[in-house]
One Martini backbone bead per residue (centre of mass of N, CA, C, O) as a GRO file, in nm:
protein
  194
    1UNK     BB    1  -2.498  -0.777  -0.150
    2UNK     BB    2  -2.298  -0.972   0.089
    3UNK     BB    3  -2.013  -1.157   0.164
    4UNK     BB    4  -1.864  -1.319   0.463
    5UNK     BB    5  -1.534  -1.366   0.617
    6UNK     BB    6  -1.322  -1.524   0.868
    7UNK     BB    7  -1.024  -1.618   0.897
    8UNK     BB    8  -0.806  -1.778   1.103
    9UNK     BB    9  -0.590  -1.527   1.061
   10UNK     BB   10  -0.812  -1.259   1.053
   11UNK     BB   11  -0.912  -1.227   0.773
   12UNK     BB   12  -1.131  -1.015   0.609
   13UNK     BB   13  -1.408  -1.099   0.387
   14UNK     BB   14  -1.554  -0.930   0.104
   15UNK     BB   15  -1.836  -1.000  -0.121
   16UNK     BB   16  -1.933  -0.851  -0.437
   17UNK     BB   17  -2.159  -0.965  -0.660
   18UNK     BB   18  -2.108  -0.936  -1.028
   19UNK     BB   19  -2.214  -1.031  -1.373
   20UNK     BB   20  -2.183  -0.793  -1.585
   21UNK     BB   21  -1.870  -0.843  -1.565
   22UNK     BB   22  -1.537  -0.999  -1.619
   23UNK     BB   23  -1.468  -0.848  -1.327
   24UNK     BB   24  -1.214  -0.785  -1.066
   25UNK     BB   25  -1.198  -0.626  -0.751
   26UNK     BB   26  -0.926  -0.546  -0.528
   27UNK     BB   27  -0.901  -0.485  -0.165
   28UNK     BB   28  -0.623  -0.426   0.059
   29UNK     BB   29  -0.643  -0.352   0.410
   30UNK     BB   30  -0.437  -0.181   0.647
   31UNK     BB   31  -0.371  -0.073   0.979
   32UNK     BB   32  -0.089   0.107   0.828
   33UNK     BB   33  -0.039   0.402   0.842
   34UNK     BB   34   0.111   0.704   0.909
   35UNK     BB   35   0.058   0.674   1.227
   36UNK     BB   36   0.303   0.441   1.233
   37UNK     BB   37   0.519   0.630   1.222
   38UNK     BB   38   0.804   0.708   1.335
   39UNK     BB   39   0.967   0.927   1.481
   40UNK     BB   40   1.172   1.069   1.224
   41UNK     BB   41   1.000   0.866   0.994
   42UNK     BB   42   0.829   1.015   0.814
   43UNK     BB   43   0.698   0.807   0.539
   44UNK     BB   44   0.722   0.499   0.566
   45UNK     BB   45   0.451   0.389   0.461
   46UNK     BB   46   0.476   0.518   0.178
   47UNK     BB   47   0.730   0.362   0.099
   48UNK     BB   48   0.623   0.082   0.130
   49UNK     BB   49   0.398   0.112  -0.074
   50UNK     BB   50   0.588   0.198  -0.317
   51UNK     BB   51   0.760  -0.101  -0.294
   52UNK     BB   52   0.582  -0.364  -0.315
   53UNK     BB   53   0.594  -0.362  -0.658
   54UNK     BB   54   0.937  -0.338  -0.669
   55UNK     BB   55   0.957  -0.629  -0.576
   56UNK     BB   56   0.840  -0.974  -0.568
   57UNK     BB   57   0.949  -1.246  -0.487
   58UNK     BB   58   1.075  -1.335  -0.816
   59UNK     BB   59   1.013  -1.040  -0.896
   60UNK     BB   60   1.048  -0.767  -1.055
   61UNK     BB   61   0.924  -0.470  -1.132
   62UNK     BB   62   0.893  -0.538  -1.431
   63UNK     BB   63   0.753  -0.818  -1.393
   64UNK     BB   64   0.508  -0.717  -1.245
   65UNK     BB   65   0.410  -0.523  -1.462
   66UNK     BB   66   0.394  -0.727  -1.693
   67UNK     BB   67   0.196  -0.924  -1.568
   68UNK     BB   68  -0.050  -0.731  -1.525
   69UNK     BB   69  -0.058  -0.602  -1.809
   70UNK     BB   70  -0.074  -0.877  -1.970
   71UNK     BB   71  -0.370  -0.920  -1.825
   72UNK     BB   72  -0.524  -0.637  -1.817
   73UNK     BB   73  -0.429  -0.495  -1.551
   74UNK     BB   74  -0.402  -0.381  -1.205
   75UNK     BB   75  -0.151  -0.234  -0.968
   76UNK     BB   76  -0.178  -0.081  -0.638
   77UNK     BB   77  -0.056   0.168  -0.401
   78UNK     BB   78  -0.125   0.301  -0.061
   79UNK     BB   79  -0.103   0.579   0.183
   80UNK     BB   80  -0.251   0.688   0.466
   81UNK     BB   81  -0.314   0.772   0.777
   82UNK     BB   82  -0.457   0.462   0.836
   83UNK     BB   83  -0.381   0.318   0.551
   84UNK     BB   84  -0.283   0.032   0.369
   85UNK     BB   85  -0.317  -0.010   0.008
   86UNK     BB   86  -0.427  -0.272  -0.218
   87UNK     BB   87  -0.486  -0.281  -0.575
   88UNK     BB   88  -0.703  -0.468  -0.811
   89UNK     BB   89  -0.766  -0.520  -1.168
   90UNK     BB   90  -0.939  -0.792  -1.337
   91UNK     BB   91  -0.988  -1.046  -1.517
   92UNK     BB   92  -1.114  -1.336  -1.418
   93UNK     BB   93  -0.884  -1.526  -1.528
   94UNK     BB   94  -0.665  -1.332  -1.346
   95UNK     BB   95  -0.713  -1.379  -1.043
   96UNK     BB   96  -0.470  -1.559  -0.952
   97UNK     BB   97  -0.258  -1.339  -1.023
   98UNK     BB   98  -0.356  -1.123  -0.827
   99UNK     BB   99  -0.311  -1.290  -0.575
  100UNK     BB  100  -0.010  -1.345  -0.614
  101UNK     BB  101   0.092  -1.045  -0.630
  102UNK     BB  102  -0.029  -0.957  -0.357
  103UNK     BB  103   0.113  -1.166  -0.183
  104UNK     BB  104   0.399  -1.086  -0.252
  105UNK     BB  105   0.388  -0.791  -0.172
  106UNK     BB  106   0.318  -0.852   0.136
  107UNK     BB  107   0.520  -1.114   0.200
  108UNK     BB  108   0.769  -1.063  -0.057
  109UNK     BB  109   0.938  -0.816  -0.047
  110UNK     BB  110   1.261  -0.686  -0.160
  111UNK     BB  111   1.376  -0.402  -0.151
  112UNK     BB  112   1.551  -0.266  -0.360
  113UNK     BB  113   1.797  -0.039  -0.351
  114UNK     BB  114   1.731   0.113  -0.617
  115UNK     BB  115   1.426   0.157  -0.543
  116UNK     BB  116   1.468   0.309  -0.281
  117UNK     BB  117   1.635   0.549  -0.403
  118UNK     BB  118   1.428   0.638  -0.611
  119UNK     BB  119   1.196   0.696  -0.413
  120UNK     BB  120   1.344   0.899  -0.238
  121UNK     BB  121   1.394   1.107  -0.461
  122UNK     BB  122   1.095   1.146  -0.540
  123UNK     BB  123   0.996   1.231  -0.255
  124UNK     BB  124   1.181   1.475  -0.216
  125UNK     BB  125   1.086   1.629  -0.466
  126UNK     BB  126   0.783   1.641  -0.390
  127UNK     BB  127   0.829   1.790  -0.122
  128UNK     BB  128   0.961   2.044  -0.239
  129UNK     BB  129   0.717   2.127  -0.408
  130UNK     BB  130   0.496   2.126  -0.185
  131UNK     BB  131   0.650   2.357  -0.009
  132UNK     BB  132   0.543   2.588  -0.231
  133UNK     BB  133   0.256   2.546  -0.125
  134UNK     BB  134   0.031   2.702   0.064
  135UNK     BB  135  -0.174   2.466   0.132
  136UNK     BB  136   0.041   2.278   0.252
  137UNK     BB  137   0.148   2.465   0.475
  138UNK     BB  138  -0.127   2.505   0.614
  139UNK     BB  139  -0.191   2.207   0.671
  140UNK     BB  140   0.055   2.149   0.849
  141UNK     BB  141  -0.006   2.372   1.063
  142UNK     BB  142  -0.291   2.279   1.138
  143UNK     BB  143  -0.217   1.987   1.236
  144UNK     BB  144  -0.010   2.077   1.450
  145UNK     BB  145  -0.213   2.248   1.616
  146UNK     BB  146  -0.435   2.029   1.660
  147UNK     BB  147  -0.237   1.752   1.732
  148UNK     BB  148   0.054   1.790   1.764
  149UNK     BB  149   0.229   1.486   1.853
  150UNK     BB  150   0.050   1.349   1.701
  151UNK     BB  151   0.058   1.176   1.405
  152UNK     BB  152  -0.146   1.382   1.265
  153UNK     BB  153   0.072   1.633   1.312
  154UNK     BB  154   0.259   1.502   1.120
  155UNK     BB  155   0.532   1.541   0.876
  156UNK     BB  156   0.720   1.510   0.627
  157UNK     BB  157   1.077   1.507   0.591
  158UNK     BB  158   1.382   1.508   0.470
  159UNK     BB  159   1.518   1.377   0.718
  160UNK     BB  160   1.315   1.141   0.748
  161UNK     BB  161   1.362   1.014   0.465
  162UNK     BB  162   1.670   0.977   0.500
  163UNK     BB  163   1.637   0.783   0.768
  164UNK     BB  164   1.533   0.563   0.592
  165UNK     BB  165   1.565   0.220   0.590
  166UNK     BB  166   1.552  -0.094   0.488
  167UNK     BB  167   1.500  -0.205   0.772
  168UNK     BB  168   1.245  -0.035   0.817
  169UNK     BB  169   1.079  -0.156   0.590
  170UNK     BB  170   1.086  -0.449   0.682
  171UNK     BB  171   0.970  -0.408   0.967
  172UNK     BB  172   0.701  -0.290   0.882
  173UNK     BB  173   0.605  -0.525   0.707
  174UNK     BB  174   0.630  -0.751   0.934
  175UNK     BB  175   0.440  -0.594   1.161
  176UNK     BB  176   0.188  -0.456   0.985
  177UNK     BB  177   0.141  -0.691   0.750
  178UNK     BB  178  -0.127  -0.841   0.870
  179UNK     BB  179  -0.417  -1.037   0.873
  180UNK     BB  180  -0.491  -0.926   1.134
  181UNK     BB  181  -0.744  -0.682   1.056
  182UNK     BB  182  -0.776  -0.723   0.775
  183UNK     BB  183  -0.911  -0.620   0.440
  184UNK     BB  184  -1.098  -0.799   0.189
  185UNK     BB  185  -1.220  -0.673  -0.125
  186UNK     BB  186  -1.465  -0.808  -0.350
  187UNK     BB  187  -1.558  -0.713  -0.692
  188UNK     BB  188  -1.772  -0.907  -0.895
  189UNK     BB  189  -1.689  -1.205  -1.072
  190UNK     BB  190  -1.741  -1.344  -0.762
  191UNK     BB  191  -1.696  -1.568  -0.498
  192UNK     BB  192  -1.633  -1.674  -0.190
  193UNK     BB  193  -1.519  -1.952  -0.267
  194UNK     BB  194  -1.309  -1.822  -0.474
   0.00000   0.00000   0.00000
């Protein structure tokens, strides 16, 4: 059984309570995946996801990492075709910290230039390696043939990754990571009231 509520800002919350362990897992999902990448800038949602925890609020990437790891928890982000997702797992006493870090990541990412360029380099390297794999090449060709110009048919390219600017990252975060239509799922030793 689960409890649910929709907040006045449109955020839907689902809580699955379990008192077996003093742990809470949080998943915050936005309908802001790769299909929302503008043409010519495929990979934008993935880069935004990769940078949300690399400096947020008043914390640097190192401070975000130290805060969550110091609490014995985890914090990660990902973007797939349809969703941009932020997840955290913490011990119950650290739940306020998890909310704070997730809130900063979504509402106040800093997108430091050094982190943007580091992620760009890593993404381009990973793309170069991926394009040597026959299954990746076949998947890209299959999706392009099946979906054509629809965003499902597009794939990140080196030129598209290079074209993404910090302004693009900020604009995506400000327009796509909104509470209306987002879903927050909490599972573990937590109640809806908490």
